[in-house]
Structures are given as C-alpha cells and as structure tokens.
PyMOL Python script that loads the backbone (N, CA, C, O; Angstrom):
from pymol import cmd

cmd.read_pdbstr("""\
ATOM      1  N   MET A   1      54.765-182.590 -61.256  1.00  0.00           N
ATOM      2  CA  MET A   1      54.221-182.979 -59.962  1.00  0.00           C
ATOM      3  C   MET A   1      52.736-182.635 -59.929  1.00  0.00           C
ATOM      4  O   MET A   1      52.350-181.517 -60.270  1.00  0.00           O
ATOM      5  N   SER A   2      51.932-183.556 -59.533  1.00  0.00           N
ATOM      6  CA  SER A   2      50.489-183.329 -59.473  1.00  0.00           C
ATOM      7  C   SER A   2      50.097-182.778 -58.098  1.00  0.00           C
ATOM      8  O   SER A   2      50.864-182.842 -57.137  1.00  0.00           O
ATOM      9  N   PHE A   3      48.909-182.250 -58.042  1.00  0.00           N
ATOM     10  CA  PHE A   3      48.399-181.641 -56.815  1.00  0.00           C
ATOM     11  C   PHE A   3      48.026-182.728 -55.816  1.00  0.00           C
ATOM     12  O   PHE A   3      47.391-183.723 -56.165  1.00  0.00           O
ATOM     13  N   ASN A   4      48.430-182.520 -54.574  1.00  0.00           N
ATOM     14  CA  ASN A   4      48.052-183.427 -53.501  1.00  0.00           C
ATOM     15  C   ASN A   4      47.555-182.586 -52.343  1.00  0.00           C
ATOM     16  O   ASN A   4      48.311-181.810 -51.757  1.00  0.00           O
ATOM     17  N   LYS A   5      46.291-182.739 -52.017  1.00  0.00           N
ATOM     18  CA  LYS A   5      45.683-181.909 -50.970  1.00  0.00           C
ATOM     19  C   LYS A   5      46.257-182.179 -49.581  1.00  0.00           C
ATOM     20  O   LYS A   5      46.074-181.366 -48.675  1.00  0.00           O
ATOM     21  N   ASP A   6      46.942-183.296 -49.398  1.00  0.00           N
ATOM     22  CA  ASP A   6      47.485-183.642 -48.091  1.00  0.00           C
ATOM     23  C   ASP A   6      48.893-183.096 -47.849  1.00  0.00           C
ATOM     24  O   ASP A   6      49.403-183.175 -46.732  1.00  0.00           O
ATOM     25  N   ILE A   7      49.523-182.543 -48.891  1.00  0.00           N
ATOM     26  CA  ILE A   7      50.870-181.997 -48.751  1.00  0.00           C
ATOM     27  C   ILE A   7      50.795-180.475 -48.883  1.00  0.00           C
ATOM     28  O   ILE A   7      50.376-179.979 -49.929  1.00  0.00           O
ATOM     29  N   PRO A   8      51.189-179.719 -47.851  1.00  0.00           N
ATOM     30  CA  PRO A   8      51.112-178.251 -47.938  1.00  0.00           C
ATOM     31  C   PRO A   8      52.153-177.697 -48.905  1.00  0.00           C
ATOM     32  O   PRO A   8      53.229-178.270 -49.082  1.00  0.00           O
ATOM     33  N   PHE A   9      51.814-176.585 -49.518  1.00  0.00           N
ATOM     34  CA  PHE A   9      52.734-175.896 -50.418  1.00  0.00           C
ATOM     35  C   PHE A   9      53.399-174.790 -49.624  1.00  0.00           C
ATOM     36  O   PHE A   9      52.821-173.717 -49.448  1.00  0.00           O
ATOM     37  N   ASN A  10      54.613-175.039 -49.141  1.00  0.00           N
ATOM     38  CA  ASN A  10      55.274-174.115 -48.226  1.00  0.00           C
ATOM     39  C   ASN A  10      56.341-173.258 -48.877  1.00  0.00           C
ATOM     40  O   ASN A  10      57.065-172.559 -48.168  1.00  0.00           O
ATOM     41  N   SER A  11      56.472-173.279 -50.190  1.00  0.00           N
ATOM     42  CA  SER A  11      57.531-172.481 -50.797  1.00  0.00           C
ATOM     43  C   SER A  11      57.017-171.124 -51.275  1.00  0.00           C
ATOM     44  O   SER A  11      57.536-170.568 -52.243  1.00  0.00           O
ATOM     45  N   LEU A  12      56.024-170.604 -50.616  1.00  0.00           N
ATOM     46  CA  LEU A  12      55.537-169.261 -50.911  1.00  0.00           C
ATOM     47  C   LEU A  12      56.425-168.233 -50.215  1.00  0.00           C
ATOM     48  O   LEU A  12      56.939-168.509 -49.131  1.00  0.00           O
ATOM     49  N   PRO A  13      56.619-167.056 -50.810  1.00  0.00           N
ATOM     50  CA  PRO A  13      57.449-166.040 -50.147  1.00  0.00           C
ATOM     51  C   PRO A  13      56.740-165.462 -48.922  1.00  0.00           C
ATOM     52  O   PRO A  13      55.512-165.476 -48.834  1.00  0.00           O
ATOM     53  N   ASP A  14      57.523-164.962 -47.993  1.00  0.00           N
ATOM     54  CA  ASP A  14      56.965-164.353 -46.789  1.00  0.00           C
ATOM     55  C   ASP A  14      56.252-163.046 -47.132  1.00  0.00           C
ATOM     56  O   ASP A  14      56.598-162.371 -48.102  1.00  0.00           O
ATOM     57  N   LEU A  15      55.266-162.705 -46.333  1.00  0.00           N
ATOM     58  CA  LEU A  15      54.547-161.440 -46.488  1.00  0.00           C
ATOM     59  C   LEU A  15      54.926-160.517 -45.356  1.00  0.00           C
ATOM     60  O   LEU A  15      55.191-161.021 -44.265  1.00  0.00           O
ATOM     61  N   PRO A  16      54.973-159.265 -45.513  1.00  0.00           N
ATOM     62  CA  PRO A  16      54.806-158.502 -46.754  1.00  0.00           C
ATOM     63  C   PRO A  16      56.050-158.610 -47.625  1.00  0.00           C
ATOM     64  O   PRO A  16      57.136-158.916 -47.132  1.00  0.00           O
ATOM     65  N   PRO A  17      55.889-158.357 -48.933  1.00  0.00           N
ATOM     66  CA  PRO A  17      57.058-158.445 -49.815  1.00  0.00           C
ATOM     67  C   PRO A  17      58.104-157.391 -49.469  1.00  0.00           C
ATOM     68  O   PRO A  17      57.780-156.341 -48.914  1.00  0.00           O
ATOM     69  N   GLU A  18      59.336-157.674 -49.796  1.00  0.00           N
ATOM     70  CA  GLU A  18      60.423-156.763 -49.447  1.00  0.00           C
ATOM     71  C   GLU A  18      60.462-155.528 -50.343  1.00  0.00           C
ATOM     72  O   GLU A  18      61.050-154.513 -49.971  1.00  0.00           O
ATOM     73  N   GLU A  19      59.837-155.604 -51.527  1.00  0.00           N
ATOM     74  CA  GLU A  19      59.851-154.454 -52.424  1.00  0.00           C
ATOM     75  C   GLU A  19      58.978-153.331 -51.882  1.00  0.00           C
ATOM     76  O   GLU A  19      58.000-153.568 -51.173  1.00  0.00           O
ATOM     77  N   ASN A  20      59.347-152.121 -52.226  1.00  0.00           N
ATOM     78  CA  ASN A  20      58.549-150.962 -51.852  1.00  0.00           C
ATOM     79  C   ASN A  20      57.403-150.828 -52.846  1.00  0.00           C
ATOM     80  O   ASN A  20      57.632-150.523 -54.016  1.00  0.00           O
ATOM     81  N   LEU A  21      56.189-151.049 -52.399  1.00  0.00           N
ATOM     82  CA  LEU A  21      55.032-150.984 -53.281  1.00  0.00           C
ATOM     83  C   LEU A  21      54.461-149.581 -53.396  1.00  0.00           C
ATOM     84  O   LEU A  21      53.622-149.328 -54.260  1.00  0.00           O
ATOM     85  N   GLU A  22      54.892-148.678 -52.554  1.00  0.00           N
ATOM     86  CA  GLU A  22      54.368-147.319 -52.578  1.00  0.00           C
ATOM     87  C   GLU A  22      55.228-146.436 -53.480  1.00  0.00           C
ATOM     88  O   GLU A  22      55.888-145.504 -53.020  1.00  0.00           O
ATOM     89  N   THR A  23      55.203-146.751 -54.768  1.00  0.00           N
ATOM     90  CA  THR A  23      55.933-145.933 -55.726  1.00  0.00           C
ATOM     91  C   THR A  23      55.039-144.809 -56.210  1.00  0.00           C
ATOM     92  O   THR A  23      53.818-144.872 -56.074  1.00  0.00           O
ATOM     93  N   VAL A  24      55.646-143.790 -56.770  1.00  0.00           N
ATOM     94  CA  VAL A  24      54.882-142.649 -57.275  1.00  0.00           C
ATOM     95  C   VAL A  24      53.943-143.094 -58.389  1.00  0.00           C
ATOM     96  O   VAL A  24      52.789-142.667 -58.439  1.00  0.00           O
ATOM     97  N   ALA A  25      54.432-143.951 -59.282  1.00  0.00           N
ATOM     98  CA  ALA A  25      53.599-144.414 -60.402  1.00  0.00           C
ATOM     99  C   ALA A  25      52.385-145.197 -59.901  1.00  0.00           C
ATOM    100  O   ALA A  25      51.277-145.015 -60.406  1.00  0.00           O
ATOM    101  N   LEU A  26      52.591-146.066 -58.911  1.00  0.00           N
ATOM    102  CA  LEU A  26      51.482-146.859 -58.387  1.00  0.00           C
ATOM    103  C   LEU A  26      50.473-145.984 -57.652  1.00  0.00           C
ATOM    104  O   LEU A  26      49.268-146.195 -57.784  1.00  0.00           O
ATOM    105  N   LEU A  27      50.940-145.016 -56.889  1.00  0.00           N
ATOM    106  CA  LEU A  27      50.020-144.130 -56.179  1.00  0.00           C
ATOM    107  C   LEU A  27      49.199-143.290 -57.160  1.00  0.00           C
ATOM    108  O   LEU A  27      48.019-143.035 -56.919  1.00  0.00           O
ATOM    109  N   LYS A  28      49.818-142.858 -58.265  1.00  0.00           N
ATOM    110  CA  LYS A  28      49.070-142.115 -59.283  1.00  0.00           C
ATOM    111  C   LYS A  28      47.992-142.989 -59.914  1.00  0.00           C
ATOM    112  O   LYS A  28      46.887-142.518 -60.183  1.00  0.00           O
ATOM    113  N   LEU A  29      48.310-144.265 -60.150  1.00  0.00           N
ATOM    114  CA  LEU A  29      47.311-145.176 -60.703  1.00  0.00           C
ATOM    115  C   LEU A  29      46.171-145.416 -59.711  1.00  0.00           C
ATOM    116  O   LEU A  29      45.016-145.546 -60.115  1.00  0.00           O
ATOM    117  N   CYS A  30      46.488-145.474 -58.424  1.00  0.00           N
ATOM    118  CA  CYS A  30      45.448-145.645 -57.399  1.00  0.00           C
ATOM    119  C   CYS A  30      44.507-144.446 -57.361  1.00  0.00           C
ATOM    120  O   CYS A  30      43.296-144.607 -57.205  1.00  0.00           O
ATOM    121  N   ILE A  31      45.058-143.254 -57.503  1.00  0.00           N
ATOM    122  CA  ILE A  31      44.233-142.041 -57.515  1.00  0.00           C
ATOM    123  C   ILE A  31      43.307-142.049 -58.727  1.00  0.00           C
ATOM    124  O   ILE A  31      42.130-141.706 -58.622  1.00  0.00           O
ATOM    125  N   LYS A  32      43.850-142.443 -59.880  1.00  0.00           N
ATOM    126  CA  LYS A  32      43.029-142.497 -61.098  1.00  0.00           C
ATOM    127  C   LYS A  32      41.926-143.543 -60.956  1.00  0.00           C
ATOM    128  O   LYS A  32      40.783-143.291 -61.337  1.00  0.00           O
ATOM    129  N   ALA A  33      42.260-144.717 -60.411  1.00  0.00           N
ATOM    130  CA  ALA A  33      41.267-145.769 -60.214  1.00  0.00           C
ATOM    131  C   ALA A  33      40.176-145.319 -59.255  1.00  0.00           C
ATOM    132  O   ALA A  33      39.000-145.604 -59.481  1.00  0.00           O
ATOM    133  N   ASN A  34      40.544-144.624 -58.194  1.00  0.00           N
ATOM    134  CA  ASN A  34      39.572-144.122 -57.236  1.00  0.00           C
ATOM    135  C   ASN A  34      38.623-143.123 -57.898  1.00  0.00           C
ATOM    136  O   ASN A  34      37.417-143.147 -57.650  1.00  0.00           O
ATOM    137  N   THR A  35      39.166-142.253 -58.735  1.00  0.00           N
ATOM    138  CA  THR A  35      38.346-141.266 -59.444  1.00  0.00           C
ATOM    139  C   THR A  35      37.369-141.953 -60.387  1.00  0.00           C
ATOM    140  O   THR A  35      36.194-141.589 -60.445  1.00  0.00           O
ATOM    141  N   LEU A  36      37.850-142.941 -61.119  1.00  0.00           N
ATOM    142  CA  LEU A  36      36.977-143.643 -62.066  1.00  0.00           C
ATOM    143  C   LEU A  36      35.900-144.456 -61.352  1.00  0.00           C
ATOM    144  O   LEU A  36      34.772-144.545 -61.838  1.00  0.00           O
ATOM    145  N   LEU A  37      36.232-145.047 -60.207  1.00  0.00           N
ATOM    146  CA  LEU A  37      35.218-145.777 -59.444  1.00  0.00           C
ATOM    147  C   LEU A  37      34.142-144.838 -58.896  1.00  0.00           C
ATOM    148  O   LEU A  37      32.963-145.189 -58.861  1.00  0.00           O
ATOM    149  N   ALA A  38      34.555-143.649 -58.472  1.00  0.00           N
ATOM    150  CA  ALA A  38      33.578-142.665 -57.989  1.00  0.00           C
ATOM    151  C   ALA A  38      32.673-142.217 -59.128  1.00  0.00           C
ATOM    152  O   ALA A  38      31.475-142.014 -58.931  1.00  0.00           O
ATOM    153  N   GLU A  39      33.240-142.066 -60.307  1.00  0.00           N
ATOM    154  CA  GLU A  39      32.437-141.679 -61.472  1.00  0.00           C
ATOM    155  C   GLU A  39      31.437-142.787 -61.826  1.00  0.00           C
ATOM    156  O   GLU A  39      30.280-142.507 -62.139  1.00  0.00           O
ATOM    157  N   LEU A  40      31.885-144.032 -61.774  1.00  0.00           N
ATOM    158  CA  LEU A  40      30.991-145.156 -62.047  1.00  0.00           C
ATOM    159  C   LEU A  40      29.875-145.232 -61.009  1.00  0.00           C
ATOM    160  O   LEU A  40      28.727-145.527 -61.343  1.00  0.00           O
ATOM    161  N   LYS A  41      30.214-144.965 -59.761  1.00  0.00           N
ATOM    162  CA  LYS A  41      29.189-144.969 -58.702  1.00  0.00           C
ATOM    163  C   LYS A  41      28.140-143.900 -58.974  1.00  0.00           C
ATOM    164  O   LYS A  41      26.947-144.127 -58.773  1.00  0.00           O
ATOM    165  N   GLY A  42      28.588-142.735 -59.431  1.00  0.00           N
ATOM    166  CA  GLY A  42      27.643-141.673 -59.765  1.00  0.00           C
ATOM    167  C   GLY A  42      26.723-142.050 -60.910  1.00  0.00           C
ATOM    168  O   GLY A  42      25.526-141.764 -60.874  1.00  0.00           O
ATOM    169  N   TYR A  43      27.288-142.699 -61.938  1.00  0.00           N
ATOM    170  CA  TYR A  43      26.458-143.145 -63.065  1.00  0.00           C
ATOM    171  C   TYR A  43      25.471-144.214 -62.623  1.00  0.00           C
ATOM    172  O   TYR A  43      24.329-144.227 -63.081  1.00  0.00           O
ATOM    173  N   CYS A  44      25.895-145.106 -61.741  1.00  0.00           N
ATOM    174  CA  CYS A  44      25.010-146.178 -61.273  1.00  0.00           C
ATOM    175  C   CYS A  44      23.815-145.614 -60.506  1.00  0.00           C
ATOM    176  O   CYS A  44      22.717-146.168 -60.565  1.00  0.00           O
ATOM    177  N   GLN A  45      24.030-144.522 -59.794  1.00  0.00           N
ATOM    178  CA  GLN A  45      22.934-143.941 -59.019  1.00  0.00           C
ATOM    179  C   GLN A  45      21.889-143.277 -59.912  1.00  0.00           C
ATOM    180  O   GLN A  45      20.777-143.008 -59.456  1.00  0.00           O
ATOM    181  N   THR A  46      22.222-143.010 -61.166  1.00  0.00           N
ATOM    182  CA  THR A  46      21.239-142.420 -62.081  1.00  0.00           C
ATOM    183  C   THR A  46      20.372-143.485 -62.736  1.00  0.00           C
ATOM    184  O   THR A  46      19.377-143.152 -63.380  1.00  0.00           O
ATOM    185  N   LEU A  47      20.724-144.757 -62.588  1.00  0.00           N
ATOM    186  CA  LEU A  47      19.926-145.836 -63.167  1.00  0.00           C
ATOM    187  C   LEU A  47      18.638-146.016 -62.377  1.00  0.00           C
ATOM    188  O   LEU A  47      18.616-145.788 -61.167  1.00  0.00           O
ATOM    189  N   PRO A  48      17.563-146.425 -63.053  1.00  0.00           N
ATOM    190  CA  PRO A  48      16.308-146.667 -62.319  1.00  0.00           C
ATOM    191  C   PRO A  48      16.440-147.799 -61.302  1.00  0.00           C
ATOM    192  O   PRO A  48      15.829-147.752 -60.234  1.00  0.00           O
ATOM    193  N   ASN A  49      17.239-148.818 -61.633  1.00  0.00           N
ATOM    194  CA  ASN A  49      17.444-149.938 -60.717  1.00  0.00           C
ATOM    195  C   ASN A  49      18.938-150.272 -60.695  1.00  0.00           C
ATOM    196  O   ASN A  49      19.379-151.128 -61.462  1.00  0.00           O
ATOM    197  N   PRO A  50      19.730-149.616 -59.832  1.00  0.00           N
ATOM    198  CA  PRO A  50      21.177-149.842 -59.817  1.00  0.00           C
ATOM    199  C   PRO A  50      21.576-151.274 -59.487  1.00  0.00           C
ATOM    200  O   PRO A  50      22.640-151.728 -59.907  1.00  0.00           O
ATOM    201  N   GLU A  51      20.746-151.985 -58.747  1.00  0.00           N
ATOM    202  CA  GLU A  51      21.070-153.358 -58.380  1.00  0.00           C
ATOM    203  C   GLU A  51      21.082-154.275 -59.589  1.00  0.00           C
ATOM    204  O   GLU A  51      21.727-155.323 -59.562  1.00  0.00           O
ATOM    205  N   LEU A  52      20.383-153.899 -60.647  1.00  0.00           N
ATOM    206  CA  LEU A  52      20.378-154.702 -61.856  1.00  0.00           C
ATOM    207  C   LEU A  52      21.783-154.833 -62.438  1.00  0.00           C
ATOM    208  O   LEU A  52      22.183-155.912 -62.875  1.00  0.00           O
ATOM    209  N   LEU A  53      22.526-153.734 -62.441  1.00  0.00           N
ATOM    210  CA  LEU A  53      23.901-153.752 -62.944  1.00  0.00           C
ATOM    211  C   LEU A  53      24.777-154.645 -62.061  1.00  0.00           C
ATOM    212  O   LEU A  53      25.561-155.443 -62.575  1.00  0.00           O
ATOM    213  N   LEU A  54      24.651-154.516 -60.760  1.00  0.00           N
ATOM    214  CA  LEU A  54      25.462-155.324 -59.842  1.00  0.00           C
ATOM    215  C   LEU A  54      25.139-156.811 -59.951  1.00  0.00           C
ATOM    216  O   LEU A  54      26.034-157.652 -59.871  1.00  0.00           O
ATOM    217  N   ASN A  55      23.873-157.129 -60.133  1.00  0.00           N
ATOM    218  CA  ASN A  55      23.477-158.539 -60.250  1.00  0.00           C
ATOM    219  C   ASN A  55      24.049-159.163 -61.514  1.00  0.00           C
ATOM    220  O   ASN A  55      24.401-160.342 -61.502  1.00  0.00           O
ATOM    221  N   THR A  56      24.154-158.409 -62.605  1.00  0.00           N
ATOM    222  CA  THR A  56      24.724-158.974 -63.827  1.00  0.00           C
ATOM    223  C   THR A  56      26.221-159.191 -63.672  1.00  0.00           C
ATOM    224  O   THR A  56      26.762-160.121 -64.270  1.00  0.00           O
ATOM    225  N   ILE A  57      26.909-158.368 -62.891  1.00  0.00           N
ATOM    226  CA  ILE A  57      28.338-158.562 -62.664  1.00  0.00           C
ATOM    227  C   ILE A  57      28.576-159.857 -61.891  1.00  0.00           C
ATOM    228  O   ILE A  57      29.538-160.575 -62.166  1.00  0.00           O
ATOM    229  N   VAL A  58      27.724-160.154 -60.945  1.00  0.00           N
ATOM    230  CA  VAL A  58      27.857-161.383 -60.155  1.00  0.00           C
ATOM    231  C   VAL A  58      27.655-162.601 -61.031  1.00  0.00           C
ATOM    232  O   VAL A  58      28.348-163.606 -60.875  1.00  0.00           O
ATOM    233  N   LEU A  59      26.712-162.517 -61.950  1.00  0.00           N
ATOM    234  CA  LEU A  59      26.458-163.663 -62.839  1.00  0.00           C
ATOM    235  C   LEU A  59      27.634-163.888 -63.741  1.00  0.00           C
ATOM    236  O   LEU A  59      27.616-164.805 -64.562  1.00  0.00           O
TER     237      LEU A  59
END
""", "prot")
cmd.dss("prot")
cmd.show_as("cartoon", "prot")
cmd.util.cbc("prot")
cmd.orient("prot")
C-alpha cells in the first residue's frame, strides 16, 4: 500500500502505553545519561567558543 496524504493512519496504539516504563533498569540508564550530559556540558563550557560545537551538530 502506498502513502496517501488524504487518508489518515488510525491504527496507532493509544497513548500512554500500557507497559510500565519506570523500570529499575531504565531509571538507572536515565541517571547515567543525565550524568554524562552534565559532564559534556562542563567540557563545552571550557571551549573558547561553545556555540561552535552546537552549530556543527545542527549541520
């Protein structure tokens, strides 16, 4: 079946999902990600021009 912009795709599941997303493993990964992002923010502030790094990510 090809894409047709005039026909809505209504077979998406309802939100929020029924599964419990707040598992111990996922929360531990969130804590680690938060720590690493804070570390990256600290390194970015030591750059002479921190916006240079952000501009390259956008490109």
